[in-house]
C-alpha positions in Angstrom: 164.2 124.8 71.2 162.7 121.5 69.9 161.1 120.4 73.2 158.1 118.3 72.3 154.8 118.6 74.0 154.9 114.8 74.5 158.0 115.3 76.5 156.4 118.0 78.7 153.4 115.8 79.3 155.6 112.8 80.2 157.8 114.9 82.5 154.7 116.4 84.2 153.2 112.9 84.7 156.4 111.7 86.3 156.6 114.8 88.5 153.0 114.5 89.5 153.4 110.8 90.5 156.6 111.6 92.5 155.0 114.6 94.1 152.1 112.6 95.4 154.7 110.4 97.2 156.7 113.4 98.5 155.5 116.8 99.6 152.6 117.8 97.4 152.6 121.0 95.3 149.3 122.8 95.1 147.0 122.1 92.2 148.3 123.9 89.1 151.9 124.0 90.3 154.9 121.6 90.1 158.1 121.2 92.0 161.4 121.8 90.3 164.9 121.3 91.8 167.6 123.8 90.8 171.3 124.4 91.4 174.0 122.4 93.2 172.1 122.2 96.4 168.9 121.1 94.5 166.8 123.9 96.0 163.1 123.2 95.6 160.9 125.8 93.8 157.2 125.3 93.4 156.2 127.0 90.1 152.9 127.5 88.2 152.4 125.0 85.3 151.8 128.1 83.1 155.7 128.5 83.1 155.8 125.5 80.8 154.4 127.7 78.0 157.3 130.2 78.2 160.0 129.8 75.5 162.9 130.5 78.0 161.5 127.8 80.4 161.1 125.4 77.5 164.9 125.9 76.8 165.6 124.9 80.4 163.4 121.8 80.0 165.3 120.9 76.9 168.6 121.1 78.8 167.0 119.0 81.6 165.9 116.4 79.0 169.4 116.2 77.6 171.1 115.9 80.9 168.7 113.8 82.9 166.2 112.3 80.5 162.9 111.8 82.1 164.1 110.2 85.3 164.1 112.8 88.0 164.9 111.1 91.3 164.2 114.2 93.4 160.4 113.8 92.8 160.1 116.9 90.6 161.9 118.2 87.6 165.6 118.7 88.0 166.7 121.9 86.1 170.5 122.0 85.3 171.3 125.6 86.0 172.2 127.8 88.9 169.6 129.2 91.2 170.5 132.7 90.1 169.9 131.9 86.4 166.6 130.2 87.2 165.4 133.1 89.2 166.4 135.6 86.5 164.6 133.6 83.8 161.4 133.0 85.8 161.2 136.5 87.4 159.8 137.9 84.2 156.9 135.4 83.8 154.5 137.1 86.2 
């Protein structure tokens, strides 16, 4: 896993700054972009505590660093994989 809390905070800060310029996500949520078509999902920040979501964040860090031009986090997986992983968090 190895995704540092500092990295999560930095990514959230960047996402929050960009979200304020784009379409806002409700308080306690953040926007992520997933798949080839960059479909936007608004997810609870509590997902950041889930180990499987942290794995996705690590992949995003490796592929994109902390520069996410879409205004939210860009997750490098298919929509199907993302929905399968996040469906169990509720």
